[in-house]
N, C-alpha and C positions, 0 to 999 in steps of 0.2 A: 553784408549777408547774414547777419544775426537778425535782422528784422525783416528779412525778404520773406513774404509769403506769396503762395502759387493757387490758382483755384482748384475746386476738386476736379472739374473737368478737365483741366491741364495736368493735374498731378499724376493720375494714373498712366497716360502714354509716357510722362517722363521718366516715370520709375522703371516702367517696361523697356524703355528705349535703353537707360542706362545699364540696366540688366543684360540686356541682348547683346551690347558694345564689349560688355567686359566679358560675357561669356565666349564671343568669337576670339578676343583676344588673347584671353589664357587658356581655353580648351583646346586649341589648334596646337599651340606650342606644347601642353601637357601631352598629346595624343602624341604627336610625333617624338617628342622626347622619350616615350615609354614603348614605342613599337619597334621591334627589332627589325622589320623589314616593311616592304610596302603593303603586302596582303594583309598584316595585323594592323597596320595603319588604316587601312580602309576599314576593319572590322571595327576598330576604336572610333571612326570617324562616325559609324552608324550607331553605335551604342552612345557616342556624344550627342548624336542628333535627338534619340529617344529621352535621353537624361533631360536635354533642353526642353523638349515638348514637355515633358512631365513637370519640371520645375515651373517653366512659364505659366502653363494653366494653372498650377497651384498657386503661384503669385498672383495671378489675374484674379482668381477665386477670392482670395485673402484680401486683395484691393476692393474687390466689388462687394465682400462682405463687410468690410470697413465703412465704406460709404453707404450701404444699406442701413447698418447700426447709427450712422449719422443721420440719415434720412429719417429713422425711426424718432430719433431723440428731438431731432428738430420739429417733427410733427407733435411730439408731445409737449413741446415747448409751446407750439402754436395753438395746441387746443388748451393749456393752461392760460395762456393771454387770453383766448375768447371767452373762457369761463370767466376770468378776472374783469374783462371788458363788460360780459353780460350783467356781472354784481355791480359793478360800477357805474355803469351807463344805462342798460337797459332795463336793469332792475330797480334804479335807484329813485326815490319817491321825490328827488328835486328836480325840476324842469330843466333839460340839457339838449344841446345839439352842437354838432360840428360844422363849421363852413370853410369854405376855401379862401385863403387870404388876398388871393389876387381877384376872383370873381365875385365874392362876397357871396356865392351861392350855397346854401345849405344842404349839406353831402348826407347828413345822418342826424337823428331825431330820436329821442326816447319816448315812451307812453305817458310819462308826466307831463313834459311839454305838450304834447298834443290834447291832453286834457286840459291844461290851463289854457290853451291858447284856441282850442275848438277845432283845430284844423286833424285831418286825417294824415298818416304818415306819407302818403303819397303827394296830398296836397302841401305839406309842408317842405319837400325837399324841392318843389318847384319856387319856392319862394327866395328870395335875397334877404338877408339881415335888414337891408334898407327897406324892405316892405314891414317890417314890424314897428317901424318910426314914422311920425307925422313927417310930410315933407319938410315942414321948416326945422325939424330936429336934426335931419340928415347931417347938414355942414358940421355941426356940433360934434356929432359921433365920429365922422370921420376926421376930425381934429384929435378926439381921443385916441382913435385906432393909430394915427400916425404918431403922436407924442410919446405912445407907451413904448418904454423899451426894457420893464422888468418882466421877467419870466412870468410871474403869475400878477395878475391886473385886476382890481377891483375899482368899479365905478357905478355911479348912480346917487340918489334914484333918478329912472328913466321912466319915461311914459312911453310903454308898448301899445300898440294896437291888436286885439284879438279879432278873429275871424268875424263876429258879429258887429264889429266896428266900435265896440266900446273900449275904454282906455284901462289899463292895469298898470300900477306903479311898482317898479322891480328895482333889484339892485343886481348889477351884474358882474360875477367871478369869471376871468378867463384865463388860460394856459396854451401857449402855442404847442402845437403838435408837428413834427418833422420826422417824418419817415418815408422811406421808399420814394423819395424825391418828391413829396408832397408837401405842399406848406398850407396848413390848416391851422384852426383855432377851436379848442374846446372851451364850450360857455355853459357856465351854471347860474340859473336865475333864480333868484328868491323872491316871491310874488309878496310886495309890500302890503297890498292892498288886502288881501286875506289876514295877514299878520297884523294890519293896524285895525281891521273890523273885530279881530279876536281881543285885542289888547284895549280896543275902546268898549266891548261888551263887558270885559273884566273889571275896567275901570269904573262903570256904571253899576256894575253888581258890587264891587267894593264900597264906591259912595253910596248906595242904597243900604246896606249893611250897617256902614258906620252912622248914618243919619238914623236909621232905625235903633241902633243901639245909643245913640245922644238923646233922641226922643224918649226912650225908655227910660234911661237915667233921669233925664230932667224932669220929665212927668213924675216920675217916682219921688223924686227929692222935692218938686213943688207941691205934691199933694200932700205931704207929711203935715204942712202947717194946719191946712182945713180940716185934717182928720184931728189934729191934736186939740183944735177948737171943738169940735164934735164930741171929743172923749171929756173934754174938759167941762162943759156946758153940762153934758149928760150927768157927770158925777155929781156938779152942782144941784141939777133937779133931784137926783135920786138921796143926795141928802139933807138939803134945806127944804126942798119943796115936798117931799112925800108924804107930808101929813095935808097938803092941799091937795093932792090928786087922789083918786079913788084907785082902786085895785088894778083896774084895767090901764090907767093912765100910767100907775107906776111900772106896770108889765112890757107897757110900749116904751119907758124910757131905759129900762133893762135890757130891751131889745136893740135899741138906738145904741147904745154903749157897748153891747156884745159884738154888734156889726162894725162899730167903728174899731173895736179891739182886732177882729178878724181882716178889716181893711189895712190896720196899720202893719199888721203882720205879712200881709200879702207884699205890701210896700217895701217892707226889709227884705224880703226873700227879691223882690223884683231888683233893689238895688244891688245884691249881693250878685245876683245872675248876671245884670247887665255890666256889673264892676268887673268881674272877672277878665273879661278879655281887653279892659281898658288899661289894666295895670302890667307893667313890664314884668316879666318873670325874673326873679332873682334866684340864681341856680346855686345849690348847695349840696353836701352829702347828707342824706337823711336815714335815720334810722325808724323806716315805716312801723317797723313792731312797737317801738315806745310810742308812737304818735296812736296807733291803734288802742294800745293798752290805756293810755290817757283819757282817751275818748270814751272808752268802755267804763271807766273807773267814774267818769263824770255821769254816765247814764245810770250805773247803780247806785248812786248817790241820790237820784231823783226818784229812784222806788228803791229803797232797801230792803223791803219784804220780797222783792222779786227772785224766784229761785230759777237759775240758766246755768246752762252749761257750757262754757265759752274758752277755747281753744284757739291760738295763735302760734303760727312758725315764727320762732325766734329770728334775730338778726336779718332782717329783709332789708337791705340798704338799696337805695335809689339816689340818682341825681335829680333834682327837681325843686319847684318853689314850696318852701316849707309851707306857707300859709295856704296856697292853694290845695295842696296835698291834705292839709288837716281838713278842709271843707269838703273833700272826697270822703276821707275817714268818717268824719260828723254824718253826713248826710246818707251813707251806705249803712253804717251801724244803726243808726235812728230808724230806719227803716226796716231793718231786720229786727231790731229791738221792738218795734210797732207791732209789726205782722206776727210775731212768736207769743205775743201777750196771751193768747188762749190756747197756746200749744203745751200738752203736759210733756215734760222732759224736752223743754225746748233746749236746742242747741245751735249756737253760732260759732261757725270757723272761718279762720282768717288765714290766708297763706298766698304761696305763688310756686310758679313751675316754668321752665322753659317748654316752648311748642315745638314744633317741627322747624319753623321758620328760623328758630333761635331767639324767638321774641321771649322777654320775662314778663309773664302775665299774672297779675293779681285777680284776688278773688274774695268775695265775701259771700257765705253759703250759710243758709238757715233751714230749718225744717218746719217753717211756720205756713201761713195760709196759701201763700203760692197763686199762681194765677195762670189762666190759659195761655199757652205761648204765643198765639195769634194777636196778643195784645204786646208783645215784647217790644215793638219799635214804638208804638204811640206811648208808652208808658215813660219815656224819656222828654215827651213834649211837655211844655208849660202848663200848669193847671188841668193835667189830665190824671183822672185817678181810675182803677179798675176794680176798686171797692167802694161800698156806699161809704159817704163821708160819716153817715150818722153813727157808725159803730167804730171808727178809727179817725183819729184827729189828723190835722196837717193840710196844707193848702195844694198838695200835690206839683210842687216845684222843685223838693228836693233832688230828684233825679235829675231833672233838667240842669240844675248846678252842676250835679257830677258830670253829666256830659261835657258841659262847656267848661269846666275845668280840665276833664282828660284832653278834649280837643286844642285846648289852650297848650298843652304838651306835646301837641301833634300826634297825639295817642288815638286809641278806639274804646268804646265801651259796648257791652252787649250783656245779654242777660239769657239765662236757661230756667224755665219755670213748669210747675206741674201743680194743678189745684190740688189742695191738701197736702201737698209732700214738700212745699217750700220753693226756694229760688236761690239762684246762684248767680251772682253778679260778678263778671269779669271785666279787665281794664288793663290796656298796656300803655306805656308812655314812651316816648322817643328819648333814648338815653343818651346821655352825654358819654359815659364810661359805661364798660361792662363788669359786674360783679359776680362772683361764681358763691 
């Protein structure tokens, strides 16, 4: 009896019937026991009837009220299930449908499946799952359906036919659904055709990038030999044959030698630029402040007479590759050093802060020449300069090295500048740990 359950439609009459029987059995006995005579017994019987009607009405009201509460609760549960179904099925970006296990007819389909296969929902619901396969593949599909016994089934790759007759290759995941006596299956489809196309495009892009880097590295390395020859022979001409050449000839030799030096410097920069991504990163805990200070000390040795105010935030720790971080510091500080050369009360500041996304942002700020903010993106391209090379030395590749080094750490770099007021270069790195 403990596990005995009654339906709600049977429970209300049952309770009311039991109540009525008990009332009749005990109320009559109580009335006759309390009545001193027949007249009083009739009065007690009338009162008993009124009390019965009142109690019976109250009991029916409470039972119906309870049933109504159960109904409201059930409707809320149904609404929640419907919302979950819409989220998991109707709004799912994955192609999905439900089919009847006996007839194999498609009963429901989501918009993603309609988009992939080209059918409208009405057209889709007129299909059987066999209509999505080539005729020669149907026996193999039926065997898979028969052999599978697991709750969650995965199969593929399969060739499916879409509305225009073209083929797509898919992987299928399915799960049986059994409710309200309906034997059906939920199917989720992964379009391998689009996935494979994306992977192929990515592989091609990666191969082209690697080929470009390899070509740049090889070309830069192989060109060093002829450049050394040009420098060597032009130096011999300048030293041993300058008396045999007139003034114009010696001038040409100087131009050749200077051009060779410039080309050699460009090749060195290209080797650095192409070599950054080829070198695996060796992570370690670094005091960036010390690297910045060492770099600035080296710049001051090159020009001891230079007067410049330099401030650096102490103890800026990060997890990165020391060699690559040193390249970032060298090129950003050289850039700031160069473009504050003609600035009175020149000032360079290096520091860091946390932005709203809780990223550690490092910056190098100067009050030098600056440039128009519209040039902010192209300034990181190789051999791009926003100032005339006649006044400022360099190949225009230092900031490209900075960008490549930062991106090698999965970071980003950007700049804010204003003509005549200086520039501030910012960069972030993908940190392995967080230091406060």
